[in-house]
C-alpha positions in Angstrom: 14.9 -40.4 -24.1 16.2 -37.8 -21.9 14.2 -37.6 -18.5 13.9 -34.1 -17.3 15.1 -33.4 -13.9 13.4 -30.3 -11.8 15.3 -28.4 -9.3 14.5 -25.4 -7.5 16.4 -22.3 -7.1 15.6 -20.4 -3.8 15.9 -16.4 -3.5 15.1 -14.4 -0.7 12.9 -11.4 -1.2 12.6 -8.8 1.4 9.6 -6.6 2.3 9.2 -3.3 4.0 5.1 -2.9 4.5 3.2 -0.2 6.3 1.4 -2.1 9.1 -2.4 -0.8 7.9 -1.5 -2.3 4.3 -0.2 -5.4 5.5 -3.4 -5.7 7.7 -5.7 -4.5 5.4 -4.2 -7.5 2.8 -4.5 -10.4 5.7 -8.1 -9.0 6.9 -9.6 -12.5 6.4 -7.0 -14.5 8.7 -8.2 -14.7 12.4 -4.3 -14.1 13.3 -2.4 -11.7 11.2 0.9 -12.6 12.9 1.1 -16.3 11.7 2.8 -17.6 9.0 0.1 -18.7 6.6 -0.9 -14.7 6.7 2.8 -13.8 5.6 3.0 -16.3 3.1 -0.7 -15.2 1.8 0.7 -11.5 1.6 4.0 -12.4 -0.5 1.6 -14.7 -2.7 -0.7 -11.7 -3.3 2.2 -9.7 -4.2 4.0 -12.2 -6.5 0.5 -12.6 -8.4 0.1 -8.4 -8.9 3.8 -8.4 -10.0 3.1 -11.6 -12.3 6.0 -13.4 -10.7 6.0 -17.1 -10.8 7.8 -17.7 -7.8 6.4 -20.3 -5.4 6.4 -19.0 -1.7 8.2 -21.0 0.9 8.8 -20.3 4.6 8.6 -16.5 5.5 9.8 -14.7 8.4 8.4 -11.6 10.0 9.7 -8.8 12.3 7.4 -5.7 13.0 7.7 -2.3 14.9 5.3 0.4 15.3 5.3 1.3 11.7 6.3 -1.5 9.9 6.5 -5.7 8.8 9.4 -6.6 7.5 8.9 -10.0 5.8 11.9 -12.3 4.6 10.3 -14.7 1.9 12.0 -17.7 0.5 10.7 -18.1 -3.1 11.2 -21.1 -5.1 11.8 -21.0 -8.9 11.5 -24.4 -10.6 14.4 -24.9 -13.3 14.1 -27.7 -15.8 17.3 -30.1 -16.5 17.7 -32.4 -19.4 20.0 -35.1 -17.6 22.0 -37.2 -20.4 22.4 -40.5 -19.4 24.5 -41.5 -22.5 23.4 -43.1 -25.6 24.2 -47.0 -26.2 24.7 -48.0 -29.5 24.6 -51.3 -31.0 
């Protein structure tokens, strides 16, 4: 038997979004400047691009024209762990 071990590989994805587009995407949030709204935006983007990543922490900066998101996106990786075979 070979147990499967799952690890996560993390990539940072960077987004530069026009403020109006960002606000339209997170309109359902009372506070568009909270992390859950940032995660929602990134999740929606990943779904539209058929990316299977799992959204983690997202940091935000903005200026008068753009919202900049730095998202940690995790991807599961399966490993088969070989514990060795005991022969009798």
